[in-house]
N, C-alpha and C positions, 0 to 999 in steps of 0.2 A: 523181306526178312529171309527168304530163301537163298537169295544171292549173298547176303551176309554170312549166312551160315556156311554156304559153299566156299566162300574165301577163307573163313576161320578154319574149316577142315583142311583146305588146301595148305595153309600156313602151317598147321600142325604137321601134316604129312611131310612137307619139305623139311621141317626142322627134325623130325623123326628119322627121315631118310639121311639127313646130313650127319646126325649123331650115329647112325648105324655105320655110314661110311667111315667116319673117323675111327670107330671101334674095330673095324675090319683092318683098316691100314695100320692100326696099332699092332696087330698080331702079325702082319706082313713085313713090317719094317719099323724104322724108327718113327717115333711120334711126330707130329707137326709142332714145331716150336719156331715162331717167326724170328728172323734175324732183326735186331733193332735197325732202325733206319740210318741212325748215324754210323753204324757198323757197315752197312751196306755201302755208304758213301765213302767211308775210309778204305774198305777193300777195293773199290773201283779206282779210287785215287792211287793207292799202293801199287796196282799192277799197270797203271798207266794205260788204261784201255783205249783203243782207237777204233775207228770205222773199219780197219783191216782185219780186226779179231772176229773170231767165231767163238762165242762163249757157251758152254755147257753147265746147266745147273742140275746137279744129281739130287733129286728130292726137292723140286723147286717151290713146294709149299704154295703160298699165295702169289707168287711170281714177283715178289719184290725186287730181287736182283735182276731178273729178266727185264722188268720195265725200266729200271734206273739205267741198265746197260743200254738198252734200246733207245732211251732218251739221249744217250751220248753217241748214237749212230751205229752201234755194234749190233750185229746179227746175233740173236740169242735163242737157244734151245734149251727147253726144260723137260725133266722127266719127273713125273709125279703119279703115284699110284692112286690117289684119292681123286675120284672124278669130280667131287665138288669143288677141290682146290683148283683143278685144271679148269673147270668152268669159270670159277672166280678170276683166275689169271686172265682168261680170255676176256672177261668182261672189263677188268681193269685195264687191259691193254687197249681196248677199243676207247674207253674213256679218256686214256691218256694219249690217244692217237698214235700209238707205236705198234699195233697189231700187226702191220706189214713186215716188222722186223723181228717178230717172236714166232716161234713154232713150238708148240706144247704137246707133249705125249702123254697119254694116260696109260702109262706102263712102268714097270720097274727099271731103275737106271742100269740094272745089270744088263739090260738089252740095248743100252744106248750105243750108238755108233760114235765113237771118239776120233776117228781117223782125221777128220778135217778140223778138229777143234784146235784152238790156240790157247784157250783158257778154260779151265774147269773149276767149278765151285762146288764145295760140299760141306754141309753142316751136319754131321752125322756122329752117331755114337761110336766109342771106341771098338765094340764088338763088330761093327760093320766096315770098319776101316780097313780091315785085312784084304777083303774081297775087292774094295775099291782100289786099294794100292796095286794088287795084282793085275786088275783091268786096266789101270792107268799106264803101268809099265809095259804092258802088252799092246795096247792100242795107241797111246798118245804120240804124236810126232816129237822128235827131239826138240829141245828148247821151249815146249809148251809150258805154261804156268799153271800151277795149280794152288788154289787158295782154299784153306780149311779155317772154319771158325771154331775155337775153343778146343778142338781135339787134334793131336798131331797125327801125321800119316807116316808110319814107318816105312823105310825102304826107298824114300825119295830124298833127293838133295835140297836141304833147307837153304833158303836164301835169308830169310828174315823171319822173326817173330816179333809182333808189336806188343806193347804193354796192354792192349785191349783184347788180346788172345787171338789175333790173326796170324796164321801160319801161311807163309808164301813159299812155295817149292818151285823148283825148275826140273824138267824132265831130262834126264841124261841116259844115254843108251850105253 
């Protein structure tokens, strides 16, 4: 009986810690909203991702984009401030056997090193897009591709916008 009580308390503690981490990340940046799986597939098809690419996901959430890109052979790097979501990404990457192609950082994407990236993904609120745009212009190499879901990024060269709300940009200097 004591063992059952221990596991029940442990489960309650984990859920409480998860809820607490979500509330903290809400105040530090945009909330976690998962990108629908069909949108992830459409985005990766749109950019014609390859094994030569290095993908960054700014605010990688549960790692859906990182994992799908890694399944296609692309090295993927995620930045996420919520430690539970980075743990979940690592777990899902292991389950999908793509953990060797994924690097995940529990930190703000403002600290991301973009110099080697060829593709950047972001699903962010408009008020955060200004700082993302400045960072992209400053750090990303010429001809890198930037994909945004639902919200445009001002100051970048738009290549196309799909009916489902995907914006594809090309970095020009």
